[in-house]
N, C-alpha and C positions, 0 to 999 in steps of 0.2 A: 964895090957895091955896098950901099947902105940898106941892108935887109929890113931894118926897122922902118925906114922911110917908105920903101917899096910896099911893105905890109900895110902901113897906115893908108897909103894912097889907094891900094886895092880895096881895103876895108871901106873907105869913104866912097869910092866909085861904085861899089856894089850896094850901097845904101845902108851900110853899118848894121847895128844890132836890130834894127827894125826889119831888115830884109834877109839877113843871113840865117839860115836854119841850121846848116851843118857844113863842115869842111873835112875833106880827106885829101891825100895827095898820092901821086904815083911817081914814077921815075922822072917825068918831065912836066907834069901838070898839077895845078891845084884844081880840085873838083868840089864845087859848091852846090848845095841845094838851096834855092832862094824862094822866098815867098812870092816875089813878083819880078820876073826877068825884065819887064818893060821899064823899070826905073833904073836899070844899070846905066851908068854914064860911060858909054862906049868911047866917047872922045877922050875922057880922062884916062881910061885904060890905055888907049893908043899912045898917049903922051908919056907913058912910063917906058923908058928905054929897055928895061929888062923883060917886058912883056912881048913875046914873039907873036902872039895871036890869041884869039878867043873864039869859042863856039859853044853851041848848045847841043846836047845829045842825051837821050835817055833820061830826061828830067834833071839833068845836071848842067850847070854853067861851068865851063872849063877855061882855065887861063894857062896858056903855055909859057913856061919860064925856062925850061931846059934843065939838064942834069946838073946837080950841084946847087944851082940857084934855088930850085924849088924847095928843097929841104930847109935852107936858111930862111927863106921867106915864110914858109909854113910855120917854122918854130917861133917867128915873131908875130905871126898872124893869129895863131891858135889862142894865145892868152887874151888878145883883144876880143875875140869871139866869146871865149869862156867868161871873161869879165862882163861883157855885155849881156850874156845870157843869165849870169848870176844876178846882175842888177835888175834885169827884167823880172826874174823870179821874186826877188826881194820886194820890188815895187808892188807886186800883186798881193803881198802879205799884209795882214792887219797888224797894228802895233804890238800886240801880244806875240804873234807869230814871229815878227822881226826880232823881238827881244830874246825869244827862245833860240832862234837861229844864231844870234850873236853869242849868247852864253854857251851854246853847244859847241860853237867854234873855238871859244876860249878854253873850254875844258879839254878838248881834244888835242890841244897844242902842247908840245914839250917845253 
């Protein structure tokens, strides 16, 4: 299994950084909070052989991957979401705020 490919395909099918609010996982499933469930590309998700099924419950969109697979995909997917959220936060900053954020990031690194 190519966990990176699976993660990217799931990320894209869910609408990417514009739609994914949060991600957690359990033993067999990825659990997402989305801005808009209606834009999820169900057909694209069904084409991913590692995806055993999907459903919505309790305000979450869940993707069933199975034991073992779910952690590998989560570990590839989480940075995509974090990077997307960081980019979104940075896009909303004015030029001075962006400069301060960049400089503070440099100072905090070893």
